PAGU-881394 format. One record per atom (N, C-alpha, C): x, y, z. Coordinates in steps of 0.05 Angstrom, whole numbers, plus 5000, padded with zeros to 4 digits. Atoms other than C-alpha are relative to their C-alpha. Last residue first. Layout:
BEGIN
XYZ
...
This chain:
BEGIN
500849775016
824150431353
497050024999
502150075019
826749991409
499150254984
501549755007
833350101443
498049934979
501850045023
836249501478
498450254996
501649765006
842249571524
498449944975
501249985027
845048931553
498450254999
502949975000
849748961613
499050034971
501449875022
856748691600
497050015003
501750205014
860348181642
498350124978
502550074987
865848661662
498449804983
502549965015
872848661636
497649925016
502250154988
879248761676
497550074984
502749935008
885648961641
498049835015
502050225002
892748951667
497350114992
502849905001
898749411659
498249764996
501750065023
905349101678
497350125004
498549975025
911249311721
498349944976
500449745011
907249461784
501450044973
498149985022
906348741802
499650274986
498050224999
902848561867
502250034979
498349954976
899249231874
502349795000
500550164977
896549141803
501950085023
497450114992
896649691752
499549865027
498949954974
890049841719
502849885004
497150035004
886049881655
501450095026
498449844981
878749771670
502949944994
497250094999
874249541613
501550195019
498149824987
866749601617
502849885001
498050114982
862749201567
501750235011
498149794993
856249431535
502049895022
498950074973
852248891501
502250205005
497850184998
848349181443
500749935028
500650264988
843149671419
502549825000
498550014975
845850361402
499649735015
497350105006
843350251331
501950015024
500050305003
836250311357
502849894994
501050085026
837851031378
500049694999
499250275009
838751331447
498649934973
500950015028
837952081455
500749734987
502449855007
841952051519
499349974970
500550025028
846951561548
497350134994
502849925007
849851701616
499750004970
500549945028
856351311622
497050064997
502949975007
859151291692
499850064970
500449855025
865851051718
497049994993
502350065017
866850851790
500050184975
499450255014
873050811833
497849924981
498650194984
873151541856
500549754983
500049894973
868351901811
501149785018
499250174978
869151801736
499750155027
498749854978
866052091674
500749805022
498750184980
863751861606
501350185021
497949854986
858752281567
501249815021
498950154977
854251991513
502250175013
502250144987
849952401465
500849855025
502249824994
854752921438
497649885014
499149734993
859252411406
497650195004
501249934975
855851741404
500850285009
502850055000
856851541331
498650095026
501549795014
863551871327
497049975003
500650085027
866251401380
498450224987
502750105006
868551791440
499949894971
500250075029
875251941472
497349884996
502350165009
876252281539
500149964970
502649875000
882652511572
497849824991
501049935026
889152211549
497450155000
498049925019
893552131610
498950124974
498749764990
888352131665
502150104980
497550064986
884151661625
501250265009
499049774985
877051641598
502549915015
497850074983
874351191543
500950255015
498949774986
867951181503
502249915019
502149804998
864450731454
501150265013
499749804979
870150281432
497650204998
498949745008
867849711388
500150195024
500149824977
866648961397
501450274992
497649994983
865848641330
499550195023
498049795006
858948511302
502449985018
498650065025
854247911298
502250204992
500250285008
849648191352
501449974973
502650075011
852148871373
500049714990
500050225020
858348931416
497149944992
502650115007
859649571454
500349784979
500050125027
865749791491
497349884995
502450155006
866150261551
500149914971
501149985027
872850471577
497549844998
502550155002
875950641643
499150034971
502149925019
883250851648
497549835004
499149825021
889550851689
497850104982
501950055022
887250561754
500750214979
501249775014
893050541802
498149914979
498049804996
896250071852
499150264987
498149975022
889849681850
502150215008
497849824995
885449401904
501950014977
497550124994
878649091892
502150225003
500150134974
872249291858
502749865005
497650154997
872849791802
500249895028
498449974975
865650001795
502549824998
498050214998
862450091727
501850065024
497949954980
856050481718
501949765001
498450234992
851350531659
502050085021
497349954989
846051061651
501349745009
499250204981
839951031606
502750095011
497449994987
836251541565
500449765019
499950024971
830451561516
502950005010
500249734989
830151801444
500350015030
498249815013
828751101419
499450295010
500949925027
824950701470
502050204988
501049725001
828550381528
499150064971
501549955024
830349671550
498950295001
502850055000
835749541601
498750064973
501050155023
842649771620
497049965002
501449845020
845049961688
499149834977
502949994995
850249621730
498850204980
501749825016
857349391720
497150005010
502750064993
862449091767
498250214988
501849795010
869349091737
497249915006
502250105016
873948661780
498350244991
502249815005
880748841807
497949874982
């Protein structure tokens, strides 16, 4: 499975963007999609995660502004009321079980679209 991302770009503060993450390939099951953000010089942090087992989880900083959802093999992250502090590289993480080996959970990371919010 590969995480194929799209979206991102440059937007003014208060604007909106939408990220998409397609799980490309065949998996026995996809357990969760997550979006992680890494600002320059900072650690990668969880922004939002959705799973069948746990539902949705959001970072406090994006609660009420970002909404993660899935449709078939794609996860979406509409981001509204963007702030300069939302700037960073956004990585999609897919947690899945391989067809070849159903005994282990695997992760697939995308390349990370860049989101830049200007003030």
